[in-house]
C-alpha positions as CSV (number, residue, x, y, z in Angstrom):
1,M,-5.5,-16.5,0.9
2,I,-5.5,-13.7,-1.4
3,S,-7.8,-13.2,-3.9
4,L,-7.5,-11.0,-7.3
5,T,-10.6,-9.9,-9.3
6,I,-10.1,-7.5,-12.4
7,E,-13.0,-5.5,-13.9
8,D,-12.4,-3.0,-16.4
9,S,-9.7,-0.9,-15.0
10,V,-9.8,-1.9,-11.7
11,A,-8.0,-4.7,-10.0
12,T,-9.4,-5.6,-6.5
13,M,-7.0,-7.7,-4.1
14,T,-9.1,-9.0,-1.3
15,L,-6.8,-10.7,1.6
16,C,-9.0,-13.7,3.0
17,R,-6.9,-15.9,5.4
18,A,-9.1,-16.5,8.0
19,P,-9.3,-15.4,11.0
20,V,-7.1,-12.3,10.7
21,N,-5.2,-12.5,7.5
22,A,-1.9,-13.2,9.2
23,I,1.0,-13.1,7.2
24,N,2.9,-16.6,6.7
25,E,5.4,-17.6,3.8
26,E,2.9,-18.8,1.6
27,W,0.6,-15.5,1.7
28,I,4.1,-13.6,0.9
29,E,4.6,-15.6,-2.3
30,Q,0.9,-15.5,-3.3
31,L,1.0,-11.8,-3.0
32,D,4.4,-11.7,-5.2
33,R,2.6,-13.7,-7.5
34,I,-0.4,-11.4,-8.0
35,L,2.2,-8.3,-8.2
36,A,4.1,-10.1,-11.0
37,E,0.9,-10.3,-12.8
38,L,-0.4,-6.8,-12.2
39,E,3.0,-5.3,-13.5
40,T,2.2,-6.7,-16.9
41,L,-1.5,-5.3,-17.0
42,R,-1.2,-2.1,-18.5
43,H,-4.9,-1.5,-18.9
44,V,-5.2,-1.6,-15.0
45,N,-5.2,1.9,-13.6
46,V,-6.1,1.2,-9.9
47,L,-5.1,-1.8,-7.4
48,H,-7.7,-1.9,-4.6
49,I,-6.5,-3.7,-1.7
50,R,-9.1,-4.5,0.8
51,S,-10.0,-7.4,3.6
52,G,-12.8,-10.1,3.7
53,E,-12.0,-10.5,7.3
54,R,-13.0,-8.4,10.3
55,L,-9.5,-7.0,10.6
56,F,-7.3,-5.8,7.8
57,C,-4.2,-7.6,8.6
58,A,-3.1,-8.7,11.9
59,G,0.6,-8.9,11.0
60,A,2.8,-11.9,11.3
61,D,1.6,-15.4,11.8
62,L,2.2,-16.2,15.5
63,D,2.4,-20.0,14.9
64,L,5.3,-19.3,12.5
65,I,7.0,-16.9,14.9
66,G,6.6,-19.6,17.4
67,S,8.1,-22.2,15.6
68,L,11.1,-20.4,14.8
69,F,12.6,-17.7,17.0
70,A,13.6,-20.1,19.8
71,T,16.8,-21.3,17.6
72,A,19.6,-19.5,15.5
73,P,18.6,-21.3,12.3
74,G,15.3,-20.3,13.0
75,R,16.2,-17.0,13.6
76,E,18.2,-16.7,10.5
77,R,15.1,-17.9,8.7
78,M,13.0,-15.4,10.3
79,I,15.3,-12.7,8.9
80,A,15.1,-14.0,5.4
81,I,11.3,-14.1,5.7
82,T,11.4,-10.4,6.6
83,R,13.8,-9.8,3.9
84,R,11.3,-11.2,1.3
85,M,8.8,-8.9,2.9
86,Q,10.8,-6.1,2.3
87,E,11.2,-6.9,-1.3
88,I,7.6,-7.5,-2.3
89,Y,6.5,-4.3,-0.7
90,A,9.1,-2.4,-2.3
91,R,7.5,-4.2,-5.5
92,L,3.9,-3.0,-4.5
93,E,5.1,0.5,-3.8
94,R,6.8,0.3,-7.5
95,L,3.7,-0.9,-9.1
96,P,2.7,1.6,-12.1
97,Q,-1.1,1.3,-10.7
98,V,-2.3,3.7,-8.3
99,T,-2.5,1.4,-4.8
100,V,-5.6,2.2,-2.4
101,A,-5.7,0.2,0.9
102,E,-8.9,0.1,2.2
103,I,-8.4,-0.5,6.1
104,N,-11.9,-1.6,7.7
105,G,-10.3,-3.4,11.0
106,A,-6.9,-3.5,12.9
107,A,-4.0,-3.2,10.8
108,M,-1.0,-4.0,12.9
109,G,2.9,-4.5,12.1
110,G,3.2,-6.4,8.7
111,G,-0.1,-5.6,8.2
112,F,-0.2,-1.8,8.4
113,E,3.2,-1.8,6.9
114,L,1.4,-3.5,3.7
115,A,-0.9,-0.4,3.9
116,L,2.2,1.8,4.2
117,A,3.6,0.6,0.9
118,C,0.4,1.5,-1.0
119,D,-0.2,5.2,-2.6
120,L,-3.4,5.9,-0.6
121,R,-5.0,4.8,2.3
122,V,-8.9,4.9,3.6
123,V,-9.4,3.8,7.0
124,A,-12.5,3.0,8.9
125,D,-13.2,5.2,12.2
126,T,-13.7,2.3,14.3
127,A,-10.0,0.6,12.9
128,K,-7.0,0.7,14.9
129,V,-3.3,0.9,13.0
130,G,0.3,0.9,14.3
131,L,3.5,-0.8,14.4
132,P,3.7,-1.9,18.3
133,E,6.7,-4.2,17.7
134,A,8.8,-2.5,20.4
135,R,6.3,-4.4,22.9
136,L,7.8,-7.5,22.1
137,G,11.6,-6.4,21.9
138,L,11.4,-6.3,18.2
139,L,10.9,-3.6,15.5
140,P,8.8,-3.1,12.5
141,A,11.5,-4.8,9.9
142,A,9.3,-5.0,6.6
143,G,9.6,-1.4,5.6
144,G,8.0,0.0,8.4
145,T,10.5,2.3,10.1
146,Q,11.6,3.4,6.7
147,R,7.9,4.2,5.4
148,M,6.5,5.7,8.1
149,T,9.2,8.1,8.7
150,R,9.2,9.4,5.0
151,I,5.1,9.5,5.0
152,C,4.6,11.0,8.3
153,G,7.6,12.7,9.2
154,E,10.3,12.1,11.9
155,A,8.4,13.0,14.9
156,V,5.4,11.0,14.3
157,A,7.5,8.2,13.4
158,R,9.3,8.2,17.0
159,R,6.0,8.9,18.7
160,L,4.5,5.8,17.2
161,I,7.4,3.3,16.7
162,L,9.2,4.1,20.0
163,G,6.3,4.5,22.1
164,A,4.6,1.2,20.4
165,E,1.5,3.3,20.3
166,V,-1.6,2.2,18.4
167,V,-4.2,4.8,17.0
168,G,-7.5,5.0,15.6
169,G,-9.0,6.1,12.3
170,A,-9.2,9.5,12.8
171,D,-5.8,9.9,14.8
172,A,-4.0,8.1,11.8
173,V,-5.3,11.0,9.4
174,Q,-4.6,13.6,11.7
175,L,-0.9,12.1,12.1
176,G,-0.6,11.4,8.3
177,C,-0.7,8.0,8.2
178,A,-3.7,7.8,6.3
179,H,-5.6,10.0,3.6
180,W,-9.1,9.8,4.7
181,V,-11.3,8.3,7.6
182,A,-14.8,7.1,6.8
183,P,-17.6,5.9,9.4
184,A,-17.0,1.9,9.3
185,A,-20.6,1.3,7.3
186,E,-19.6,3.8,4.8
187,L,-15.9,2.8,4.1
188,E,-16.3,0.4,1.5
189,T,-18.8,2.8,-0.5
190,F,-16.3,5.5,-0.3
191,T,-13.2,3.7,-1.1
192,R,-15.2,2.3,-4.1
193,Q,-16.1,5.6,-5.3
194,L,-12.6,6.8,-4.7
195,V,-11.1,4.1,-6.9
196,A,-13.7,4.8,-9.8
197,R,-12.7,8.4,-9.9
198,I,-9.2,7.6,-10.1
199,A,-9.7,4.6,-12.5
200,A,-11.5,6.8,-14.8
201,L,-7.9,9.1,-15.2
202,P,-5.6,7.8,-18.0
203,P,-3.3,4.9,-17.1
204,L,0.0,6.5,-18.5
205,A,-0.8,9.8,-17.1
206,L,-1.1,8.3,-13.8
207,S,1.8,6.0,-13.9
208,E,3.8,9.3,-15.0
209,C,2.6,11.3,-12.3
210,K,3.3,8.4,-9.6
211,R,6.9,8.1,-11.1
212,C,7.4,12.0,-10.7
213,I,6.3,11.8,-6.9
214,T,8.8,8.9,-6.3
215,V,11.6,10.4,-7.6
216,A,11.0,13.6,-5.7
217,V,10.6,11.7,-2.4
218,E,13.8,9.3,-3.4
219,G,16.0,12.4,-4.8
220,A,18.1,10.4,-6.8
221,E,17.3,11.7,-10.2
222,D,16.4,15.5,-11.2
223,G,12.7,15.6,-10.8
224,Y,12.4,18.6,-13.2
225,E,14.1,16.7,-16.0
226,V,11.7,13.6,-15.3
227,E,8.7,15.9,-15.5
228,L,9.9,16.8,-18.9
229,A,10.6,13.4,-20.1
230,G,7.0,12.6,-18.9
231,S,5.5,15.2,-20.4
232,A,7.0,14.5,-23.5
233,A,5.6,10.7,-23.5
234,L,2.4,12.0,-22.5
235,L,2.1,14.4,-25.4
236,A,2.8,11.9,-28.2
237,D,0.4,9.5,-26.6
238,G,-2.7,9.2,-28.6
239,D,-5.1,9.2,-25.6
240,T,-3.5,12.3,-24.4
241,Q,-4.1,14.0,-27.5
242,E,-7.7,12.8,-28.1
243,R,-8.7,14.3,-24.7
244,V,-6.5,17.5,-25.2
245,R,-8.4,18.1,-28.6
246,A,-11.8,17.2,-26.8
247,F,-10.6,19.9,-24.2
248,L,-10.2,22.4,-26.5
249,N,-12.9,22.1,-28.6
250,R,-15.0,22.9,-25.5
251,Q,-13.7,26.4,-25.4
């Protein structure tokens, strides 16, 4: 369903549940196990999330929904599954690694919520993304309303979620849902180059920068003090000292 490969400082997670990477309970728990492993791998700088199928991720497994929604106990279980998705996507968001989603094809509902939990998103020009749950009388409850509003702003979130709108790659970038759009034939190369560039940076610097950005977004801590604490930790780090000395010696 999901494979993980690690090469030097890059972890590549490939969604490979044919045919459309539909999300079920087994998929959710496998993702959680992979994230737990990544939390311990401090030498890994970047997690690259991609799909081995023609779609990035179509969202919830329709067979699972069909087997549960008709009864009260089934609906309770659906809420429990959605709560579990919230927890695991939050775990993805908290990873020390920089996370990059390569969206090669449709990313809908829970699939796009997965991408929104990543730090960076690259989308193919032919891909379609959205949170269209309102069409079914539902809402994107695996963090979709919260992250889209935070990332894209209230106006865009209201447009896309309340209108159940699905947009193409170029529009996704224009609206702030993704960072880069690339021709479908060039998407993999573009994303791998991006990942390689980030992976060449020091892991501690990346994790401290990521923490500072998170603090700025959440607003629960004094971000300026967090910057100073992070800077102190970095200045004491041997890799940072070596890099600074090398830079100074070039002057």
